[in-house]
C-alpha positions in Angstrom: 5.3 147.0 153.5 7.5 148.7 156.3 9.4 147.0 159.3 6.7 148.5 161.5 3.6 147.5 159.5 5.0 144.0 159.0 5.5 143.9 162.9 2.0 145.2 163.4 1.0 142.5 161.4 2.8 139.4 162.7 1.4 141.0 166.2 -2.1 140.5 165.0 -1.2 137.1 163.6 -0.2 135.9 166.9 -3.1 137.5 169.2 -5.5 135.8 166.5 -3.9 132.0 167.2 -6.5 129.4 167.8 -6.0 127.8 171.2 -3.6 125.2 171.4 -1.8 126.5 168.0 0.5 129.3 169.0 3.8 127.6 168.6 2.2 126.5 165.0 1.7 130.0 164.1 5.1 131.3 165.1 6.7 128.6 163.4 5.0 129.9 160.1 5.9 133.5 160.9 9.7 132.4 161.2 9.6 130.5 158.0 8.3 133.5 156.1 10.5 136.3 157.7 13.6 134.2 158.0 16.3 136.0 159.7 14.7 139.7 160.2 15.9 140.2 163.9 13.7 143.1 164.1 10.7 141.3 163.2 10.9 138.5 165.0 11.9 140.8 167.9 8.3 141.7 167.7 7.0 138.1 168.2 8.4 137.9 172.2 5.7 141.1 173.4 3.0 139.6 171.2 3.4 136.4 173.0 3.2 137.9 176.4 0.2 139.6 175.7 -1.4 136.7 173.7 -0.7 134.2 177.1 -2.0 136.6 179.4 -5.2 137.4 177.3 -5.9 133.6 176.8 -5.4 132.8 180.4 -2.6 130.4 179.6 -2.2 127.8 182.4 1.1 125.8 183.5 2.2 123.6 185.9 4.7 124.7 188.7 7.8 122.8 189.0 7.2 119.6 191.0 3.2 120.4 191.2 0.5 118.6 189.8 -2.4 121.6 189.8 -2.4 124.2 186.9 -2.0 127.5 187.8 -3.2 130.8 185.5 -0.9 133.4 183.6 -2.9 136.6 183.3 -2.8 140.3 183.8 -5.0 139.7 187.2 -1.8 138.1 188.7 1.0 139.6 187.1 3.4 141.3 189.8 5.2 144.6 189.1 8.5 142.8 188.8 7.1 140.8 185.7 6.6 137.4 188.0 3.1 136.1 188.7 1.3 134.5 191.8 -1.2 132.1 192.6 -3.3 132.5 196.0 -3.9 128.7 195.8 -0.2 127.0 195.6 1.1 130.2 197.8 3.6 130.6 195.4 4.8 133.5 192.7 6.7 132.3 190.0 9.0 133.4 186.8 7.0 132.2 183.2 8.8 132.0 180.1 6.3 132.9 177.4 7.7 131.1 174.7 8.4 128.0 175.7 5.2 128.3 178.4 7.0 126.9 181.2 7.2 128.3 184.9 10.6 128.3 187.1 12.0 130.1 190.5 9.0 129.0 192.5 9.1 131.8 195.9 6.7 131.7 198.6 3.8 134.2 198.2 1.5 135.3 201.3 -1.7 137.1 200.5 -1.8 140.8 201.6 -5.8 142.1 201.1 -8.5 143.6 202.7 -10.7 140.6 201.3 -8.5 137.7 202.3 -11.1 135.8 204.0 -13.6 136.2 201.1 -10.7 135.3 198.2 -10.1 132.2 200.6 -13.8 131.3 200.6 -14.1 131.4 197.1 -10.9 129.5 196.0 -13.0 127.0 198.3 -16.4 126.9 197.1 -15.2 127.3 193.1 -12.7 124.3 192.8 -15.9 121.8 193.1 -17.8 123.4 190.3 -14.6 123.6 187.9 -13.7 119.9 188.7 -17.2 118.8 187.7 -17.8 121.0 184.8 -14.1 121.1 183.5 -13.1 117.8 182.9 -10.3 118.5 180.7 -7.1 120.6 181.6 -9.2 123.0 183.8 -7.5 126.0 185.8 -9.1 128.4 188.3 -7.6 131.5 190.3 -9.2 134.1 192.6 -7.0 137.7 192.7 -7.4 141.0 194.3 -7.5 143.4 191.8 -8.0 147.4 191.3 -5.9 148.3 194.3 -7.4 145.7 196.1 -11.0 147.1 196.1 -12.3 144.1 193.7 -11.9 140.7 193.3 -11.4 138.7 190.0 -12.5 134.9 189.8 -10.8 133.5 186.4 -11.6 130.1 185.1 -10.1 128.2 182.1 -10.8 125.2 180.4 -8.7 123.8 177.6 -9.6 120.9 175.1 -6.9 119.9 172.5 -7.6 117.3 169.9 -4.9 118.0 167.1 -5.2 114.3 165.8 -8.8 115.0 165.3 -8.2 118.7 163.8 -9.9 120.8 166.6 -9.1 122.3 169.7 -11.3 124.6 172.0 -11.0 126.8 175.2 -13.7 128.4 177.5 -12.5 131.4 179.6 -14.6 133.0 182.3 -13.6 136.1 183.9 -15.8 138.1 186.5 -15.1 140.9 188.5 -16.8 141.3 192.0 -17.0 144.4 194.0 -17.8 144.3 197.8 -18.6 148.0 198.5 -21.4 147.7 195.9 -22.0 143.8 195.6 -21.6 144.0 191.9 -20.6 140.7 189.9 -19.7 141.4 186.3 -17.4 140.0 183.7 -17.2 137.8 180.5 -17.5 134.4 179.0 -15.7 133.7 175.7 -15.4 130.7 173.9 -13.0 129.7 171.3 -13.0 126.4 169.3 -11.2 126.1 165.8 -11.9 123.1 163.5 -9.7 122.2 160.9 -10.1 118.9 158.9 -10.6 119.8 155.5 -11.9 123.2 155.9 -11.1 125.7 158.5 -14.1 126.8 160.9 -13.9 128.8 164.1 -16.6 129.8 166.5 -15.7 132.9 168.9 -18.1 134.0 171.3 -18.4 136.6 174.1 -21.1 136.6 176.6 -21.4 139.8 178.9 -22.3 138.9 182.3 -23.7 141.4 185.1 -25.4 140.9 188.3 -26.5 142.7 191.6 -26.0 140.2 194.4 -27.7 140.5 198.0 -25.5 139.4 200.5 -22.0 139.1 198.6 -21.3 136.1 200.2 -18.8 133.2 198.4 -21.7 131.2 198.5 -23.7 133.6 196.6 -21.0 134.6 194.4 -20.5 130.9 193.5 -24.1 130.3 192.8 -24.4 133.3 190.4 -21.5 131.9 188.5 -22.7 128.3 188.4 -25.9 129.7 187.1 -24.7 132.1 184.4 -22.5 129.6 182.8 -24.9 127.1 182.9 -27.4 129.2 181.2 -24.6 130.1 178.3 -23.9 126.4 177.6 -27.7 125.7 177.2 -27.7 128.8 174.8 -24.7 127.3 173.0 -26.3 124.4 172.5 -29.6 125.6 171.0 -27.5 127.8 168.7 -25.5 124.7 167.3 -28.5 122.7 166.8 -30.2 125.9 164.9 -26.8 125.8 162.6 -27.1 122.4 162.1 -30.6 122.5 160.8 -30.3 125.9 159.5 -27.2 127.5 157.9 -24.8 124.7 157.8 -27.4 122.1 156.3 -28.1 124.9 153.6 -24.2 124.5 152.6 -24.5 120.6 152.1 -25.1 119.7 148.6 -28.6 119.2 148.4 -28.4 116.2 145.1 -25.3 114.4 143.7 -23.8 115.8 140.7 -25.8 113.5 138.5 -28.8 115.6 140.0 -30.3 112.4 141.4 -31.0 111.4 144.7 -30.0 108.5 146.5 -32.0 105.7 147.7 -30.7 105.1 150.8 -32.8 101.7 151.2 -30.9 100.2 148.1 -27.6 101.5 149.1 -26.1 98.5 149.7 -27.2 97.2 146.1 -25.4 100.3 144.1 -22.4 99.5 142.2 -20.2 102.4 143.0 -19.1 104.6 140.1 -21.9 103.2 137.9 -25.4 103.2 139.6 -24.3 106.3 142.0 -21.7 108.3 139.4 -23.9 107.7 136.2 -20.7 106.4 134.5 -19.6 103.0 133.3 -18.5 100.5 136.0 -14.4 100.1 136.1 -13.2 96.4 135.4 -11.1 95.0 137.4 
């Protein structure tokens, strides 16, 4: 495999890293490639792309609220801006740390609507994203549209699972069209490796295009999708997942659960001789 092909493979590994596990993937890559600097150099741009696609969130120095790193709020000089905190900042994509915070003033023909959306989206995020939530509202497409971005992270490595919910909506005031996607990524890796990846496209035509109507639609589609996921999980539990389980123990005999307390391990269940101690 050429160096170019190896770099492409490494980039794909990074872009496919599950939520909260990017550093583990990078550590494994470095262990595999050793001191090959050409390959190691490919990690940096891949990590930057990953962070923006995954809507990585970070706290500003001295701040308490999370802000988002994405393509929607990237400035021409490589910095990022956040309208809620009225700040711009540098971001170290490898260390996941913000620095060099400066004041940022919003200049947009849709500034009033953006500020109203910031106010109206916040209660929804706080109520429905209790663990590590972040959101941002940004002017996009040369100030002709508005991006509404919501991300919720929940990491539980001690229980071998991590997850991320990403919602990205684009509202165009001139047409009152709301489009976007909802993406869910959950990785469970205890005694196995199971990953859920979903993408739900969103499209709606609004009547007034007010902040209240936009947020009401967002709340509605997210609630509906959550319910769809719950039903899908229920069907999987009773269908495909149940079919993966062993129907009978190795002895080919069903366990009498009413007598489970009287079984002697290794004899009655396993069909062999009890071990004397």
